N, C-alpha and C positions, 0 to 999 in steps of 0.2 A: 365290478366297478374298481376294485383295487388293481386289477391287472391293467386297466386302461390308464389309471392315474400313474401307476408306476412306470408304464411304458412312456407316458408323456414326460415324466420326470427324467427318465433315461435319455430321451431325445433332447430334452432341454440341457441336461448336463453335458452330454456328448457334443452338442452343437456349440458350446462355448468356445470362443477363441481365446487363446492365451497370448499375452503380449502386452504391448504398450497401451496405456489408457489414452483414448483419443477424445475424451470429453473436454469441453472448454470450461474452465473455471475462472475465466478472466472477470474481474470485478473492478468497478470504479469506486475509489474511496475519496472522501473529503474529510480531512482532520483540521481542527481549529486549535490554535494555541490557547493556553489557559488565560483567562481574562482578556482574550483577544488582543494581547500585546502585539505590537508590530515588529515581530522578531525576524521575519524573512525578508528584510530589506538589504541584507549584506550577503554577498556571494559565499563567504566562509561559513556562515550558518547554514545556508542551503546545501553546500557540499558536505558538511558534517551530517546533516539529516539524511541526505541521499546515501552516504556511506553506511549509516546505521541500518537503513533499509536493505542495502545490498549485502550486508553481512548475513541476511536471512536466506541468501541463495544456497547456503549449505544445507538448508532444510527443504529445498525444493521450490522455493518461491521464485517467480520470474517477474520482472518489472518492465513496464513499457515506458510511457512518458510521464514526466513530472511537471506540474504547473504550480510554482510557488507564488503566492500573492500576499505580501505583508503579514496578514494575520492567520492565513490558512494555506493549505495546499490541496491540490487535486492530483491524483495519480491512479494508474491502473496496475493491477497485479494479478498474476495467475496463482491462485491459492491452491496448494497441493490438496488432493482429495482427502487425505487423512485428517485435515484440520477443518473445524467449523469456522464460520465467518467470525464468530465471537472470539475464538481462540486466535485466529489469524490477526484480528484487529488488536488484541492484547499484545501479541508478539511484535507486531509492527510498531505500536506506540512505545513499548518498553525498550526495544533495541535502538530505535531512533533517539529517544530521549537520553538514554545512557551515553550514546555516542556524542550527542550535542553537549551534554554536561562535561564529558571528558575533554572535548576540544575547545569548549567555551566556558571555562571555570567561572567567569563573572556572571553567568546566567543563574548561578546559585543565589546571587543577591536578588534577582528578579523573581526566582522561584525557590524560596527557602525550604519548602517542604518537599522539593524534588519532583513535583507533579508538573510536567511540561505541557501535556495535552489536556484540553478541556474534556468534559464528558460528552460533548456533542460531536457526533460524526455522522457521516452519511455514506451508505454503500448501496450499489445497485449493479445489476448486470448490464452488459453493453446494449442489448436489444438487437435490432436488425441492422443498424448502421454503425459499425465499429469505427470506420474512418471519421465519421462526423463526431463521434464521442471523443476520439483521440485529438482531433483538431480543436475541440472545445477545451480540452485540458491544456494543450500547448499554447493557446491564445489567452491564457488567464492574465498575463501581465498587461497586454493591450486592453483587455476587457475592463480591468480595474484601474488602468492608467498608472501603473507602478513602474518606477525606475529602480533597478537593482544596483546597489553600490558594489563595485568590484574592489574589495579590500584584501584580495589574495595576492596582490603584486608585492613582491619582495624587493626591497631597495638595496 
């Protein structure tokens, strides 16, 4: 019995391919601002939040589309294999909040304890229809009937 088992293990080990990980770790997230404040109505806040997320590219995160809607946002991200969803969620919330507070110092008045995101979040895999999921994320402004104010224009 040992020879059969060791032979099976030898075949299994020798049959492994070395190279790039091809698994899909794309996850859809939904984060809500603390107290559901309507903070994502201005383009500058949206850009600061996106920049905070994109800083995580150095750790292997990849991002798809973002859908900002007043009090919350939907987005998809490819989470590196070495991070759990809980760790990834913590990293995403921490880096984006730090970037928002850095670029929008008046937000400290709204959030004096420095906690930008609420405890509520939602995450799920794409399922079978990835295009439909991304279209849902992109159409959040129309779905919630939100107009974003472009305050980034310099005079």
